C-alpha positions in Angstrom: 109.9 87.7 178.2 107.9 88.4 180.9 109.1 89.6 184.8 106.7 89.4 187.9 107.7 91.6 190.6 110.9 93.0 189.5 112.1 95.5 191.9 115.1 96.9 189.6 112.2 98.2 187.0 109.1 98.6 189.3 107.8 102.4 188.5 110.3 103.1 186.3 109.8 105.5 183.2 112.1 107.4 181.0 115.0 106.5 178.5 117.9 105.0 179.7 120.4 104.6 176.2 118.4 102.7 173.8 116.0 101.3 176.5 112.4 103.3 177.0 110.5 102.5 180.2 106.8 103.5 180.5 104.4 102.8 182.9 100.7 101.0 181.5 97.9 99.9 183.5 100.2 99.2 186.7 103.0 97.6 184.6 106.6 98.8 183.7 106.8 98.1 180.1 110.0 98.2 178.1 110.8 99.0 174.3 113.6 100.0 172.4 114.1 103.5 171.8 112.6 105.1 168.4 114.8 105.8 165.7 114.4 109.0 163.9 113.2 109.1 160.3 115.7 111.2 158.0 113.6 111.1 154.5 111.0 114.1 155.0 107.6 113.6 155.5 105.4 114.0 152.4 102.5 116.6 152.5 100.1 113.8 153.6 102.1 112.8 156.3 102.9 116.2 157.6 98.8 116.9 157.8 98.3 114.2 159.7 101.2 115.1 162.3 99.6 118.8 162.2 96.4 117.1 162.7 97.6 115.0 165.6 99.4 117.9 167.2 96.3 120.1 167.2 94.4 116.9 168.7 97.1 116.6 171.5 96.8 120.5 172.5 92.6 120.0 172.4 93.1 117.2 174.9 95.3 119.0 177.3 93.2 121.9 177.4 89.9 120.5 177.6 91.1 117.6 180.4 91.8 120.8 182.7 88.4 120.9 183.8 87.4 118.2 186.0 83.9 117.6 185.0 85.2 117.4 181.5 88.1 115.1 182.3 85.5 112.9 184.1 83.1 112.5 181.1 85.5 111.6 178.9 86.9 108.8 181.4 83.3 107.8 181.6 83.5 107.0 178.2 86.9 105.2 178.0 86.9 101.6 177.6 89.7 99.5 179.7 92.7 100.5 179.1 92.0 103.8 177.8 92.2 107.5 179.4 90.2 110.4 179.2 93.4 111.7 177.4 93.0 108.6 174.5 89.0 109.4 174.8 89.6 113.0 173.7 92.1 112.5 171.0 89.6 109.9 169.3 87.1 112.6 169.8 89.0 115.5 168.1 89.2 113.0 164.9 85.6 112.5 164.7 82.9 114.9 163.8 79.5 115.0 164.4 76.9 113.1 161.9 73.4 114.8 160.9 71.1 112.1 159.7 67.8 112.7 157.6 66.2 115.8 158.1 62.5 115.2 158.6 60.2 117.9 157.6 56.8 116.1 157.9 55.7 118.5 160.7 56.6 121.7 158.8 53.8 123.4 157.9 55.7 126.7 157.0 53.6 128.4 160.3 54.8 129.5 163.2 54.9 126.5 166.0 55.6 123.7 163.6 59.0 121.7 163.8 61.6 120.4 162.0 63.6 117.6 163.7 66.9 115.6 162.6 68.9 112.8 164.3 72.5 114.3 165.2 75.1 112.2 167.1 78.8 112.2 168.1 81.3 109.8 169.4 81.5 111.8 172.7 78.8 114.9 173.0 76.8 117.0 170.5 77.6 120.9 171.9 75.0 122.5 170.0 72.5 122.2 167.0 71.4 125.3 165.6 68.6 125.5 162.6 68.5 128.1 159.3 65.4 128.5 157.1 66.6 130.8 154.3 64.7 131.8 151.2 65.7 130.4 147.7 67.8 133.6 147.0 69.7 133.0 150.2 67.8 135.2 152.4 67.6 134.4 156.3 64.0 133.6 157.1 64.6 132.6 160.8 67.3 130.9 162.5 67.8 129.5 165.9 69.1 126.7 168.5 67.7 123.2 168.2 66.9 121.4 171.6 67.7 117.6 172.1 64.2 115.4 172.5 63.9 112.8 174.9 65.0 110.0 172.7 68.3 111.7 173.2 68.8 111.3 169.4 67.1 113.8 167.4 67.4 117.8 167.7 63.9 119.5 167.5 63.7 123.1 166.1 60.2 124.8 166.7 59.7 127.5 163.8 58.9 131.2 164.7 58.1 132.7 161.7 55.4 132.0 159.0 56.0 131.7 155.3 54.1 132.2 152.5 55.8 130.5 149.5 58.2 127.5 150.5 59.0 126.3 147.3 62.8 126.5 147.1 63.6 127.5 150.6 66.3 125.9 152.0 66.8 124.3 155.7 70.0 123.8 157.0 70.9 122.0 160.2 74.4 122.9 161.8 75.9 120.4 164.4 79.0 121.4 166.4 80.6 119.0 168.9 83.1 119.3 171.3 86.2 120.0 169.7 84.1 122.7 167.7 83.8 120.4 164.1 81.0 122.2 162.3 78.9 119.8 160.4 75.7 120.9 158.0 73.3 119.2 156.4 70.8 120.9 153.9 67.9 120.2 152.1 65.7 122.1 149.6 61.8 122.3 149.6 
C-alpha cells in the first residue's frame, strides 16, 4: 500500500519496535525489522561479510575527498549514490587485455601497449621487462594513450637476446586491487 503525503511518517528514519523507517529518493520506506540469524556463518559467508566490511570502510574513507566523491557520483545511475558506486568499485578489479608487442624491437624507444580498463578508474599501470631467469631489465610507468583505452610503455634499454624474456603489465585501480598479465617472448 502506498500513501502519498503522509505527514506522520514524512522524513522519518530509524526503528520503532518491529518497523524500520528509511529515506530513499525523497520517499519514506517502511519495512519490518531484520531478524537476527542464530546459525553460525559458513567460511564462505564470513569471507563475503569481511570483504563487504572492507568495501564499506574503503567507500567511507575515499568519499571524504570531495573531488573523488563527485567523480563517483558522476558514474552513479539514477537512484545510486557515490557510496554505492564506491562499494561496487571495490568488488571489481581492473582488467588487462592482450599485450601488444608488434612495435617492440628490443631497442630503446620502442613500445609496448595493452588495453587496461576498470569499472571506475585505473589508478596506475606499470610495465616490467625481465630476462628469462627473472633478472629485471627495466620497469616503469605506462601512460594512457589518446584512445582512452590503451596504456603505452616506451622502453629505455636495448636488449640483445629477447627469447624467453617476460613482459608484465601491472594495473592498479582506486581501491588498490593489483592485477598482472604476463607474456613470454
